[in-house]
Structures are given as C-alpha cells and as structure tokens.
DRENVEXKOL-19764 format. One record per residue: residue number from 1; x negated, y, z of N, C-alpha, C in turn. Coordinates in pm, whole numbers, plus 32768, in hexadecimal, padded with zeros to 4 digits. Each point is the difference from the previous one (the first is absolute). Layout:
N
+-----+------+------+------+-------+-------+-------+------+------+------+
! seq ! n.px ! n.py ! n.pz ! ca.px ! ca.py ! ca.pz ! c.px ! c.py ! c.pz !
+-----+------+------+------+-------+-------+-------+------+------+------+
! NUM !    X !    Y !    Z !     X !     Y !     Z !    X !    Y !    Z !
...
+-----+------+------+------+-------+-------+-------+------+------+------+
REM end
This chain:
203
+-----+------+------+------+-------+-------+-------+------+------+------+
! seq ! n.px ! n.py ! n.pz ! ca.px ! ca.py ! ca.pz ! c.px ! c.py ! c.pz !
+-----+------+------+------+-------+-------+-------+------+------+------+
!   1 ! 8839 ! 7AF4 ! 85B3 !  7F8B !  8033 !  8046 ! 8026 ! 8035 ! 808A !
!   2 ! 7FA5 ! 7FEF ! 805F !  8010 !  8041 !  8081 ! 7FE1 ! 8095 ! 7FF2 !
!   3 ! 8026 ! 804B ! 8065 !  7FE7 !  8090 !  7FFD ! 7F6B ! 801E ! 7FF4 !
!   4 ! 7FAD ! 7FB1 ! 8047 !  7F6F !  8017 !  7FFA ! 7FCB ! 7FEE ! 7F73 !
!   5 ! 8033 ! 7F9C ! 7FB6 !  7FD5 !  7FE9 !  7F77 ! 802C ! 8072 ! 7FA5 !
!   6 ! 8078 ! 8033 ! 8018 !  8030 !  8072 !  7FB1 ! 7FAA ! 807C ! 8017 !
!   7 ! 7FD6 ! 8012 ! 807D !  7FA9 !  8072 !  801F ! 7F7A ! 7FF1 ! 7FB9 !
!   8 ! 7FC8 ! 7F87 ! 8000 !  7F81 !  7FE8 !  7FBA ! 800E ! 801B ! 7F6B !
!   9 ! 8070 ! 7FD7 ! 7FC6 !  8016 !  8017 !  7F71 ! 800C ! 8095 ! 7FE3 !
!  10 ! 8043 ! 8049 ! 8059 !  800A !  8091 !  7FEE ! 7F76 ! 8041 ! 800C !
!  11 ! 7FAD ! 7FCE ! 805C !  7F78 !  8035 !  800D ! 7FAE ! 7FE3 ! 7F83 !
!  12 ! 8016 ! 7F8B ! 7FC4 !  7FBB !  7FDF !  7F84 ! 8022 ! 8065 ! 7F93 !
!  13 ! 8080 ! 8024 ! 7FF7 !  802A !  8062 !  7F9B ! 7FC5 ! 808A ! 801E !
!  14 ! 8005 ! 8029 ! 807E !  7FCE !  8085 !  8024 ! 7F68 ! 800A ! 7FF4 !
!  15 ! 7FB9 ! 7F8F ! 8010 !  7F6E !  8005 !  7FF9 ! 7FD0 ! 802C ! 7F76 !
!  16 ! 8051 ! 7FEC ! 7F99 !  7FDB !  802E !  7F7A ! 7FF8 ! 8099 ! 7FF9 !
!  17 ! 803B ! 8042 ! 8061 !  7FF6 !  8091 !  8006 ! 7F73 ! 8033 ! 8013 !
!  18 ! 7FA5 ! 7FA7 ! 802E !  7F73 !  8028 !  800D ! 7FC4 ! 8028 ! 7F7A !
!  19 ! 803A ! 7FCD ! 7F92 !  7FCD !  8022 !  7F7C ! 8015 ! 8093 ! 7FDE !
!  20 ! 805F ! 8041 ! 8044 !  8017 !  808E !  7FE9 ! 7FB0 ! 8057 ! 8062 !
!  21 ! 7FC5 ! 7FC0 ! 8065 !  7FB5 !  804A !  8065 ! 7F69 ! 7FF6 ! 7FED !
!  22 ! 7FD3 ! 7F94 ! 7FC0 !  7F71 !  7FE8 !  7FF0 ! 7FE3 ! 7FCF ! 7F72 !
!  23 ! 7F84 ! 800F ! 7FD0 !  7FDC !  7FCB !  7F7C ! 8008 ! 7F67 ! 7FFF !
!  24 ! 8018 ! 7FC9 ! 7F86 !  7FFD !  7F6F !  7FF0 ! 7F72 ! 7FCC ! 7FF4 !
!  25 ! 7FAC ! 804E ! 7FBB !  7F7A !  7FD0 !  7FDD ! 7F9E ! 8074 ! 8000 !
!  26 ! 7F81 ! 7FE1 ! 8016 !  7F98 !  8067 !  7FFC ! 7F8B ! 7FCF ! 7FAE !
!  27 ! 7FC6 ! 805B ! 7FB2 !  7F85 !  7FE4 !  7FB6 ! 7F97 ! 8064 ! 802D !
!  28 ! 7F8D ! 7FCC ! 802B !  7F93 !  8054 !  8030 ! 7F8D ! 7FFA ! 7F9B !
!  29 ! 7FC1 ! 8073 ! 7FE8 !  7F86 !  8006 !  7FB0 ! 7F96 ! 8049 ! 8050 !
!  30 ! 7F87 ! 7FC9 ! 7FFD !  7F91 !  8041 !  8047 ! 7F84 ! 7FF8 ! 7FA9 !
!  31 ! 7FB8 ! 8070 ! 7FF7 !  7F87 !  8008 !  7FAF ! 7FA6 ! 806D ! 8039 !
!  32 ! 7F81 ! 8005 ! 7FD6 !  7FA5 !  8068 !  8034 ! 8036 ! 808E ! 7FEC !
!  33 ! 8043 ! 8017 ! 7F8C !  8035 !  8087 !  7FE9 ! 807F ! 801C ! 804E !
!  34 ! 803C ! 7F96 ! 8039 !  8076 !  800F !  8056 ! 7FE8 ! 7FB0 ! 8080 !
!  35 ! 7FA2 ! 802E ! 8053 !  7FDF !  7FB1 !  8078 ! 8075 ! 7FF3 ! 8061 !
!  36 ! 805D ! 8060 ! 7FFE !  8074 !  7FF8 !  8059 ! 806B ! 7FA3 ! 7FC7 !
!  37 ! 7FF2 ! 7FDC ! 7F81 !  805D !  7FA4 !  7FC1 ! 807D ! 8043 ! 7FCA !
!  38 ! 8043 ! 7FBB ! 7FA6 !  807F !  802E !  7FC8 ! 806A ! 7F96 ! 801C !
!  39 ! 8078 ! 802D ! 801E !  806D !  7FA4 !  801A ! 8077 ! 8022 ! 7FA7 !
!  40 ! 8039 ! 7F99 ! 7FC3 !  807F !  8010 !  7FBA ! 8068 ! 7FAB ! 8045 !
!  41 ! 806F ! 803C ! 8026 !  806B !  7FBB !  8047 ! 8073 ! 7FE9 ! 7F9F !
!  42 ! 802C ! 7F84 ! 7FF7 !  806F !  7FDD !  7FA9 ! 807C ! 7FEB ! 8056 !
!  43 ! 8061 ! 8059 ! 7FF1 !  807C !  7FF9 !  804B ! 806B ! 7FBC ! 7FAB !
!  44 ! 8073 ! 7FEB ! 8039 !  806E !  7FC4 !  7FB6 ! 8037 ! 8061 ! 7F98 !
!  45 ! 7FE5 ! 8081 ! 800F !  8039 !  8063 !  7FA4 ! 7F9F ! 806C ! 7FD3 !
!  46 ! 7F80 ! 7FF2 ! 8023 !  7FA1 !  8069 !  7FD9 ! 7F70 ! 7FCD ! 800D !
!  47 ! 7FA4 ! 8051 ! 7FCB !  7F71 !  7FEA !  8012 ! 7FC9 ! 8078 ! 804C !
!  48 ! 7FA6 ! 7FE6 ! 805B !  7FC6 !  806D !  8050 ! 7F74 ! 7FD7 ! 8029 !
!  49 ! 7FBE ! 8056 ! 8049 !  7F7B !  7FE3 !  8034 ! 7FF4 ! 802E ! 808F !
!  50 ! 7F8B ! 7FE8 ! 803A !  7FEC !  802B !  808A ! 7FEE ! 8097 ! 8008 !
!  51 ! 7FDF ! 8040 ! 7F8F !  7FF8 !  8092 !  7FF9 ! 804B ! 802F ! 7F83 !
!  52 ! 8018 ! 8082 ! 7FF7 !  8049 !  8035 !  7F8D ! 7FB3 ! 7FF0 ! 7F7E !
!  53 ! 7F7B ! 7FF9 ! 8008 !  7FAD !  7FF9 !  7F88 ! 7FD8 ! 7F72 ! 7FDA !
!  54 ! 802E ! 7F9D ! 804A !  7FD4 !  7F76 !  7FE6 ! 8026 ! 7FD0 ! 7F75 !
!  55 ! 8080 ! 8010 ! 7FDA !  802A !  7FD3 !  7F7C ! 7FB7 ! 804C ! 7F93 !
!  56 ! 7FE9 ! 8081 ! 8015 !  7FB5 !  8051 !  7F9F ! 7F72 ! 7FC9 ! 7FF1 !
!  57 ! 7FC0 ! 7FDC ! 806E !  7F79 !  7FC9 !  7FFA ! 7FFE ! 7F77 ! 7FBC !
!  58 ! 8068 ! 7FB0 ! 8018 !  800C !  7F81 !  7FB8 ! 8005 ! 8018 ! 7F6A !
!  59 ! 804F ! 8062 ! 7FD6 !  800F !  801B !  7F72 ! 7F82 ! 803B ! 7FC3 !
!  60 ! 7FB3 ! 804A ! 804E !  7F7E !  8031 !  7FCD ! 7FA4 ! 7F8A ! 7FE2 !
!  61 ! 7FFD ! 7FA0 ! 805D !  7FB0 !  7F88 !  7FEA ! 8034 ! 7FB2 ! 7F88 !
!  62 ! 8085 ! 7FF6 ! 7FF6 !  803C !  7FB7 !  7F90 ! 7FDA ! 803F ! 7F7A !
!  63 ! 7FF7 ! 8084 ! 7FFD !  7FDC !  8045 !  7F84 ! 7F74 ! 7FD6 ! 7FD2 !
!  64 ! 7FA3 ! 7FF6 ! 805B !  7F75 !  7FE0 !  7FDB ! 7FF2 ! 7F72 ! 7FCC !
!  65 ! 8052 ! 7FA5 ! 8030 !  7FF4 !  7F74 !  7FD2 ! 8068 ! 7FDE ! 7F95 !
!  66 ! 8052 ! 8062 ! 7FD9 !  8060 !  7FEA !  7F94 ! 8083 ! 7FC3 ! 802C !
!  67 ! 801F ! 8003 ! 807F !  807E !  7FC8 !  8031 ! 806E ! 806A ! 7FFA !
!  68 ! 807B ! 7FD1 ! 7FEC !  8072 !  805B !  7FFC ! 800E ! 8049 ! 8086 !
!  69 ! 802E ! 807E ! 7FFC !  801C !  8043 !  807F ! 8075 ! 7FBF ! 8047 !
!  70 ! 7FFE ! 8006 ! 8083 !  8067 !  7FC2 !  8053 ! 8064 ! 806A ! 802B !
!  71 ! 807E ! 7FEC ! 7FD8 !  806C !  805A !  8028 ! 8078 ! 7FAB ! 8026 !
!  72 ! 8045 ! 8027 ! 806A !  8074 !  7FB4 !  802D ! 806B ! 7FF8 ! 7F93 !
!  73 ! 800A ! 8068 ! 7FAC !  8066 !  8003 !  7F98 ! 7FEB ! 7F93 ! 7F97 !
!  74 ! 7F87 ! 7FC8 ! 7FFA !  7FE1 !  7F9A !  7F9C ! 8037 ! 7F78 ! 8026 !
!  75 ! 8031 ! 7FF0 ! 807A !  802B !  7F7D !  8030 ! 8096 ! 7FFF ! 801B !
!  76 ! 8048 ! 7FBA ! 7FA9 !  8091 !  7FF4 !  8014 ! 8021 ! 7FB8 ! 8082 !
!  77 ! 7FA6 ! 7FA6 ! 802C !  8018 !  7FB3 !  8079 ! 8018 ! 8059 ! 8079 !
!  78 ! 7FBC ! 8071 ! 8005 !  800E !  8059 !  8073 ! 8088 ! 8045 ! 8003 !
!  79 ! 8047 ! 7FFC ! 7F90 !  8086 !  803B !  7FFD ! 806B ! 7F9D ! 802D !
!  80 ! 7FF1 ! 7F80 ! 7FDA !  806B !  7FA2 !  8022 ! 7FE4 ! 7FA9 ! 807A !
!  81 ! 7F80 ! 7FFA ! 802E !  7FE3 !  7FAC !  8075 ! 804A ! 802C ! 807E !
!  82 ! 800F ! 8083 ! 801A !  804C !  8026 !  8078 ! 808E ! 7FC8 ! 8001 !
!  83 ! 803F ! 7FF9 ! 7F8C !  8089 !  7FCB !  7FFA ! 8002 ! 7F69 ! 8019 !
!  84 ! 7F98 ! 7FBB ! 7FD2 !  7FF7 !  7F70 !  801A ! 7FF1 ! 7FE7 ! 8095 !
!  85 ! 7FA9 ! 804F ! 8041 !  7FEC !  7FF1 !  8091 ! 8081 ! 801D ! 804B !
!  86 ! 8044 ! 806D ! 7FDB !  8080 !  8021 !  8042 ! 8067 ! 7F92 ! 7FE9 !
!  87 ! 7FFE ! 7FC4 ! 7F88 !  805B !  7F92 !  7FE4 ! 7FE7 ! 7F88 ! 805B !
!  88 ! 7F81 ! 7FE1 ! 8018 !  7FDF !  7F93 !  805B ! 8028 ! 8022 ! 808F !
!  89 ! 7FF1 ! 807D ! 8028 !  8027 !  8027 !  8087 ! 8096 ! 7FF2 ! 8014 !
!  90 ! 804E ! 802D ! 7F9F !  8092 !  7FF8 !  800A ! 802E ! 7F6F ! 8000 !
!  91 ! 7FCC ! 7FAF ! 7FA3 !  8029 !  7F74 !  7FFB ! 7FD2 ! 7FB4 ! 807B !
!  92 ! 7F8B ! 8025 ! 8038 !  7FD2 !  7FC0 !  807B ! 805E ! 801B ! 8074 !
!  93 ! 8031 ! 807B ! 8009 !  8062 !  8021 !  8068 ! 8084 ! 7FB7 ! 7FE9 !
!  94 ! 8024 ! 7FEF ! 7F82 !  807A !  7FB6 !  7FE1 ! 7FF4 ! 7F6D ! 802A !
!  95 ! 7F8A ! 7FC7 ! 7FEA !  7FE8 !  7F76 !  802C ! 800D ! 7FF6 ! 8098 !
!  96 ! 7FCC ! 8065 ! 8047 !  800B !  8001 !  8093 ! 8092 ! 8006 ! 802C !
!  97 ! 8050 ! 804D ! 7FBB !  808F !  800C !  8024 ! 8049 ! 7F7E ! 7FE3 !
!  98 ! 7FE3 ! 7FC3 ! 7F8D !  8045 !  7F84 !  7FDB ! 7FD5 ! 7F8B ! 8057 !
!  99 ! 7F80 ! 8004 ! 802B !  7FD1 !  7F98 !  805D ! 7FED ! 7F77 ! 7FC2 !
! 100 ! 7FDD ! 7FFA ! 7F80 !  7FEB !  7F7F !  7FBD ! 7F6A ! 7FE7 ! 7FF3 !
! 101 ! 7FD0 ! 7F92 ! 803C !  7F70 !  7FE6 !  8001 ! 7FCA ! 7FE3 ! 7F74 !
! 102 ! 804F ! 7FC1 ! 7FAA !  7FD1 !  7FE5 !  7F78 ! 7FEE ! 8082 ! 7FB1 !
! 103 ! 8053 ! 8063 ! 801E !  7FEE !  8083 !  7FC0 ! 7F7E ! 8040 ! 802D !
! 104 ! 7FD9 ! 7FEA ! 807D !  7F81 !  8035 !  8032 ! 7F8B ! 7FC3 ! 7FB4 !
! 105 ! 8009 ! 7F7D ! 7FE4 !  7F97 !  7FBD !  7FB4 ! 7FFC ! 8036 ! 7F71 !
! 106 ! 8074 ! 800E ! 7FC1 !  8004 !  8033 !  7F78 ! 7FC8 ! 808D ! 7FF7 !
! 107 ! 8022 ! 8053 ! 8062 !  7FCD !  808A !  8004 ! 7F69 ! 8001 ! 800C !
! 108 ! 7FCB ! 7FAA ! 8056 !  7F6F !  7FF8 !  8014 ! 7FB9 ! 7FD3 ! 7F81 !
! 109 ! 8039 ! 7F9C ! 7FBC !  7FC2 !  7FCE !  7F84 ! 7FFF ! 806C ! 7F94 !
! 110 ! 8070 ! 8047 ! 7FF3 !  8006 !  806D !  7F9D ! 7F9C ! 806D ! 8020 !
! 111 ! 7FF0 ! 801F ! 8081 !  7FA0 !  8067 !  8027 ! 7F71 ! 7FD3 ! 7FE1 !
! 112 ! 7FE1 ! 7F81 ! 8017 !  7F7B !  7FCE !  7FDF ! 7FE7 ! 8003 ! 7F6A !
! 113 ! 8066 ! 7FDD ! 7FB2 !  7FF2 !  8007 !  7F6E ! 7FEA ! 808F ! 7FD2 !
! 114 ! 804A ! 805E ! 803A !  7FEE !  808C !  7FDC ! 7F74 ! 8030 ! 8025 !
! 115 ! 7FCD ! 7FD3 ! 8073 !  7F78 !  8024 !  8027 ! 7F99 ! 7FC8 ! 7FA1 !
! 116 ! 8016 ! 7F82 ! 7FD3 !  7FA2 !  7FC2 !  7FA2 ! 8000 ! 804A ! 7F7A !
! 117 ! 8077 ! 8028 ! 7FD2 !  8009 !  804D !  7F84 ! 7FB9 ! 8087 ! 8011 !
! 118 ! 800F ! 803D ! 8075 !  7FBD !  807F !  801A ! 7F69 ! 7FF3 ! 7FFE !
! 119 ! 7FCB ! 7F95 ! 803A !  7F6F !  7FEA !  7FFF ! 7FCD ! 7FE8 ! 7F73 !
! 120 ! 804D ! 7FB1 ! 7FB2 !  7FDA !  7FE8 !  7F74 ! 7FFF ! 8083 ! 7FB2 !
! 121 ! 8064 ! 8052 ! 8015 !  8007 !  8081 !  7FBB ! 7F89 ! 8058 ! 8028 !
! 122 ! 7FDC ! 7FFD ! 807E !  7F8D !  804D !  8030 ! 7F80 ! 7FCF ! 7FBD !
! 123 ! 7FF0 ! 7F7C ! 7FF4 !  7F89 !  7FC7 !  7FBE ! 7FFA ! 802C ! 7F6E !
! 124 ! 8072 ! 7FF9 ! 7FBA !  8002 !  8029 !  7F74 ! 7FE2 ! 8095 ! 7FF2 !
! 125 ! 802D ! 804D ! 8062 !  7FE3 !  808F !  8000 ! 7F69 ! 8018 ! 800E !
! 126 ! 7FBF ! 7FBA ! 805D !  7F6F !  800D !  8011 ! 7FB6 ! 7FD4 ! 7F82 !
! 127 ! 802F ! 7F90 ! 7FC5 !  7FC0 !  7FCB !  7F88 ! 800B ! 8063 ! 7F8C !
! 128 ! 8074 ! 803C ! 7FF1 !  8016 !  8060 !  7F93 ! 7FA5 ! 8079 ! 800E !
! 129 ! 7FFB ! 8039 ! 8077 !  7FB0 !  8079 !  8013 ! 7F6A ! 7FE1 ! 7FFA !
! 130 ! 7FDA ! 7F8A ! 802F !  7F71 !  7FE1 !  8007 ! 7FC2 ! 7FCF ! 7F80 !
! 131 ! 8054 ! 7FD8 ! 7F9E !  7FC9 !  7FC8 !  7F84 ! 801C ! 8055 ! 7F85 !
! 132 ! 806D ! 804E ! 8001 !  8020 !  8056 !  7F8D ! 7FB2 ! 8083 ! 800C !
! 133 ! 7F83 ! 7FFB ! 7FD8 !  7FA6 !  8073 !  8011 ! 7FF0 ! 804C ! 7F7D !
! 134 ! 7FF4 ! 8083 ! 800C !  7FEE !  8054 !  7F8A ! 7F73 ! 7FEF ! 7FC7 !
! 135 ! 7FF4 ! 7FEF ! 7F7C !  7F7A !  7FF6 !  7FC4 ! 7FB3 ! 8083 ! 8006 !
! 136 ! 8044 ! 806D ! 8022 !  7FC1 !  8083 !  8009 ! 7FD3 ! 8020 ! 808E !
! 137 ! 7FFD ! 7F9F ! 8059 !  7FDB !  8018 !  808B ! 7F6F ! 802F ! 800B !
! 138 ! 7FE5 ! 8061 ! 8056 !  7F75 !  802E !  8014 ! 7FA3 ! 7F91 ! 8030 !
! 139 ! 8034 ! 7FA5 ! 8052 !  7FAF !  7F91 !  8033 ! 8035 ! 7F7F ! 7FC2 !
! 140 ! 7FAB ! 7FBD ! 7FB2 !  8027 !  7F83 !  7FBF ! 7F97 ! 7F96 ! 801F !
! 141 ! 802F ! 7F92 ! 8039 !  7FAA !  7F8E !  801D ! 8038 ! 7F8A ! 7FB0 !
! 142 ! 7FB7 ! 7FCE ! 7F9E !  8035 !  7F93 !  7FAB ! 8030 ! 7F88 ! 8053 !
! 143 ! 807B ! 7FD6 ! 7FE3 !  8039 !  7F8C !  8044 ! 8033 ! 801A ! 808C !
! 144 ! 7FF4 ! 807C ! 8031 !  8027 !  8020 !  8089 ! 8094 ! 8025 ! 8005 !
! 145 ! 8048 ! 7FC6 ! 805F !  8089 !  8029 !  801E ! 8004 ! 8030 ! 8091 !
! 146 ! 806B ! 8047 ! 8021 !  8009 !  803F !  8084 ! 8083 ! 7FDB ! 8044 !
! 147 ! 8018 ! 7F7E ! 800B !  807B !  7FD0 !  803F ! 7FE7 ! 7FF4 ! 8097 !
! 148 ! 8042 ! 8052 ! 8051 !  7FEF !  7FF2 !  8091 ! 8035 ! 7F78 ! 802E !
! 149 ! 7FD2 ! 7FCF ! 8072 !  8032 !  7F7F !  8030 ! 8092 ! 8009 ! 8029 !
! 150 ! 8049 ! 7F93 ! 7FE8 !  808A !  7FFA !  8031 ! 8001 ! 7FFC ! 8098 !
! 151 ! 7FA4 ! 7FB5 ! 8038 !  7FF3 !  7FF4 !  8091 ! 7F6D ! 7FE5 ! 8020 !
! 152 ! 7FC8 ! 8052 ! 8057 !  7F74 !  7FED !  8025 ! 7FA7 ! 806A ! 7FC2 !
! 153 ! 7F7E ! 7FE3 ! 7FF8 !  7F9F !  8062 !  7FD2 ! 7FC0 ! 7FD5 ! 7F7C !
! 154 ! 7FC9 ! 8064 ! 7FBA !  7FC1 !  7FE7 !  7F7E ! 7FA1 ! 8072 ! 7FE1 !
! 155 ! 7F91 ! 7FE1 ! 7FBF !  7F9F !  8066 !  7FD8 ! 801F ! 802D ! 7F72 !
! 156 ! 8014 ! 8083 ! 7FEE !  8019 !  803B !  7F7C ! 7F97 ! 806B ! 7FE8 !
! 157 ! 7F97 ! 7FDF ! 7FB4 !  7F8B !  8056 !  7FF0 ! 7FC8 ! 8020 ! 808A !
! 158 ! 7FF9 ! 8080 ! 8021 !  7FCB !  8023 !  8085 ! 806F ! 8018 ! 8066 !
! 159 ! 8079 ! 7FD3 ! 7FE0 !  8070 !  8011 !  805B ! 8022 ! 7F7C ! 8044 !
! 160 ! 801C ! 8008 ! 8080 !  803A !  7F90 !  804A ! 8096 ! 8015 ! 8004 !
! 161 ! 804A ! 7FA5 ! 7FC2 !  8093 !  800A !  7FFE ! 803B ! 7F9B ! 8061 !
! 162 ! 8060 ! 802D ! 804C !  8043 !  7FAB !  8062 ! 8097 ! 8013 ! 7FF2 !
! 163 ! 8049 ! 7F91 ! 7FF6 !  8092 !  8005 !  7FF0 ! 8040 ! 7FAD ! 806E !
! 164 ! 805A ! 803F ! 804C !  803E !  7FBD !  8072 ! 8093 ! 8028 ! 800F !
! 165 ! 8054 ! 7FA6 ! 8033 !  808A !  8027 !  8020 ! 8000 ! 8063 ! 8074 !
! 166 ! 8064 ! 8056 ! 8001 !  800C !  8063 !  806A ! 807A ! 7FE0 ! 8056 !
! 167 ! 8020 ! 805C ! 805B !  8068 !  7FE5 !  8064 ! 8089 ! 7FE9 ! 7FC2 !
! 168 ! 801A ! 803B ! 7F8C !  8081 !  7FEA !  7FC1 ! 8018 ! 7F6E ! 7FDC !
! 169 ! 7F94 ! 7FBB ! 7FD8 !  800C !  7F71 !  7FDF ! 8024 ! 7FAD ! 807A !
! 170 ! 7FDE ! 8033 ! 8076 !  8025 !  7FB9 !  807A ! 8098 ! 7FF4 ! 800C !
! 171 ! 8048 ! 8064 ! 7FCC !  8092 !  7FFB !  8003 ! 8036 ! 7F89 ! 7FB1 !
! 172 ! 7FC2 ! 7FE3 ! 7F8D !  802B !  7F8D !  7FAF ! 7FE1 ! 7F7F ! 804A !
! 173 ! 7F87 ! 7FF7 ! 8039 !  7FD9 !  7F86 !  8048 ! 805E ! 7FE6 ! 8076 !
! 174 ! 8021 ! 8069 ! 804B !  805C !  7FF1 !  8071 ! 808A ! 7FD4 ! 7FD2 !
! 175 ! 802E ! 803B ! 7F92 !  8085 !  7FDE !  7FCD ! 8006 ! 7F6D ! 7FDA !
! 176 ! 7F98 ! 7FCD ! 7FBE !  7FFF !  7F74 !  7FD9 ! 7FF9 ! 7FA5 ! 807A !
! 177 ! 7FA6 ! 801F ! 805D !  7FEE !  7FAB !  8076 ! 807F ! 7FFC ! 8056 !
! 178 ! 803C ! 8073 ! 8016 !  8078 !  8005 !  8054 ! 8076 ! 7FB8 ! 7FC0 !
! 179 ! 8011 ! 8013 ! 7F7D !  8070 !  7FBE !  7FBE ! 7FEB ! 7F69 ! 7FFA !
! 180 ! 7F83 ! 7FD3 ! 7FEE !  7FE5 !  7F70 !  8004 ! 8016 ! 7FC8 ! 808C !
! 181 ! 7FDD ! 8050 ! 8065 !  8017 !  7FD5 !  808B ! 8095 ! 7FEF ! 801A !
! 182 ! 8050 ! 805B ! 7FC9 !  8091 !  7FF5 !  8010 ! 8031 ! 7F7B ! 7FC5 !
! 183 ! 7FCC ! 7FDC ! 7F8B !  802E !  7F84 !  7FC1 ! 7FD1 ! 7F84 ! 804B !
! 184 ! 7F80 ! 7FFA ! 8023 !  7FC8 !  7F86 !  8039 ! 8021 ! 7FEC ! 8093 !
! 185 ! 8018 ! 806E ! 8048 !  801B !  7FF3 !  808F ! 8092 ! 8012 ! 8023 !
! 186 ! 8054 ! 800C ! 7F9B !  8090 !  8002 !  8017 ! 8037 ! 7F77 ! 7FDE !
! 187 ! 8042 ! 7FC4 ! 805E !  8032 !  7F78 !  7FEB ! 806A ! 8000 ! 7F92 !
! 188 ! 7FF6 ! 7F9B ! 7FAC !  8064 !  7FF1 !  7F98 ! 8086 ! 7FDE ! 803F !
! 189 ! 806D ! 8032 ! 7FC9 !  8084 !  7FE1 !  8039 ! 801C ! 7F6A ! 7FF9 !
! 190 ! 802E ! 7FCA ! 806D !  801E !  7F70 !  8005 ! 8091 ! 7FE7 ! 7FDB !
! 191 ! 8014 ! 7F95 ! 7FB7 !  8088 !  7FDD !  7FD9 ! 8045 ! 7FB4 ! 8070 !
! 192 ! 8077 ! 8028 ! 801D !  804B !  7FBC !  8069 ! 802F ! 7F77 ! 7FCD !
! 193 ! 7FF0 ! 7F9B ! 8053 !  802C !  7F7B !  7FD4 ! 8097 ! 7FFD ! 7FEC !
! 194 ! 8029 ! 7FB7 ! 7F9C !  808F !  7FF3 !  7FE1 ! 803A ! 7F92 ! 8057 !
! 195 ! 8062 ! 8022 ! 804C !  8040 !  7F9D !  8056 ! 8082 ! 7FD3 ! 7FC2 !
! 196 ! 8017 ! 7F81 ! 8007 !  807B !  7FC7 !  7FCA ! 8054 ! 7FCA ! 8073 !
! 197 ! 8078 ! 8033 ! 800A !  8059 !  7FD3 !  8069 ! 8049 ! 7F80 ! 7FD2 !
! 198 ! 7FE9 ! 7F94 ! 8047 !  8043 !  7F81 !  7FDF ! 807D ! 7FF5 ! 8057 !
! 199 ! 806F ! 800B ! 7FC1 !  807E !  7FF1 !  8049 ! 8028 ! 7F6C ! 8002 !
! 200 ! 8032 ! 7FD1 ! 806F !  802C !  7F75 !  8007 ! 8072 ! 7FE4 ! 7F9F !
! 201 ! 7FF2 ! 7F92 ! 7FBD !  8068 !  7FDB !  7F9E ! 8083 ! 7FE3 ! 8046 !
! 202 ! 806D ! 802C ! 7FC5 !  8086 !  7FE6 !  8037 ! 802D ! 7F74 ! 7FDA !
! 203 ! 802B ! 7FB4 ! 8063 !  8030 !  7F78 !  7FE6 ! 8095 ! 8004 ! 7FE6 !
+-----+------+------+------+-------+-------+-------+------+------+------+
REM end
C-alpha cells in the first residue's frame, strides 16, 4: 500500500470511535399524551434518552401494555459490544501498518458481517419485547403486538413510532467505505517478469 492508502485504512479504524461518542440508533415515540415525544438512544454500551426521565417514561408505557421493563443490565450485548468495536479498531490499525490490500478487504467484510449480526440481534430484541406481553396488562387489545419498526415509522395504537440510525452508525458506514476504497483503489502488486540470461554456448 502507498502511504495515502495506509492513512485511509487508519481513518477507517478510527472512525469506529464514533460509536463511543454518539448513539448507534434512536427510537422515537409521539402521542397526544406525549406531544413533545420520547426518545430512546441505543449506544454501543448503554441505553439512554434525550432526558433523564425518558427511559422511565418508556417503562411506564410498557407497564400498561404488558411489555417488559427496559434496563441496560438486561442486555449482555451492551457489555461485550465495546470490546468487539475496540477489537476492530486495533485490527484495522494493524492492517494499515502491514499495508496488505487483501487484509483491508477481509477486515471490511468481517465488519459488514458483524454489522448484519448486530441488526439481526436488534430485530430479535424488538420482536421479543413487542410480542412477549403480560396477560395481566392494564391495556389489552386482542391480537395486538407492539413491535417498533426496525427502520422507519409505524403506528402502535395512538403512538407514532419512528426508528432510525444515529450518528454512531455513521462510524461503521465510514469504516466500511474507507476500507473498501483502500482495496479497490490500491493497485494490486505486479509480478516482475522473469528474465532468463542466455549465455552463448562454448564451442
């Protein structure tokens, strides 16, 4: 790799640091009783809201419809995901030092696979919370489930639910794009032609 390609690969690794600075995903709820809306922010290592009472208000709503309360301690993923991200950052920097374009491609593919697994896990998490409802819930609507959308908007009773990636996810997108750019725009090493010296035969 040229120096410029190594710098791009290092930037790809460092861009994953955005996951520690910003949430990965956001879920918005809006209803007449909450005209200002509620926000839940999903970070790589925690759950939070736009205000200190947001998660509490989410859990109050969950109680009425029979959904489990949401606590960061309930998710093992939030404990080990930071180490996975740090692992990708370290290995990405190692790829930059070694300067092998095929390693950049392999790193990018592994990162995309990890992202796909993360999205699947997030979907299963939404499905679990939205369908495993308590039969003792104060509000029961036969056949109704409360699975927020994985991406986009959805109507849940009188609530408008919106689910969107946040700035932390931009770090993953940048890491993939930059590492793929390193692979595709770095020329493959050319093999030097083998020259054979023909010495004149001795008579």
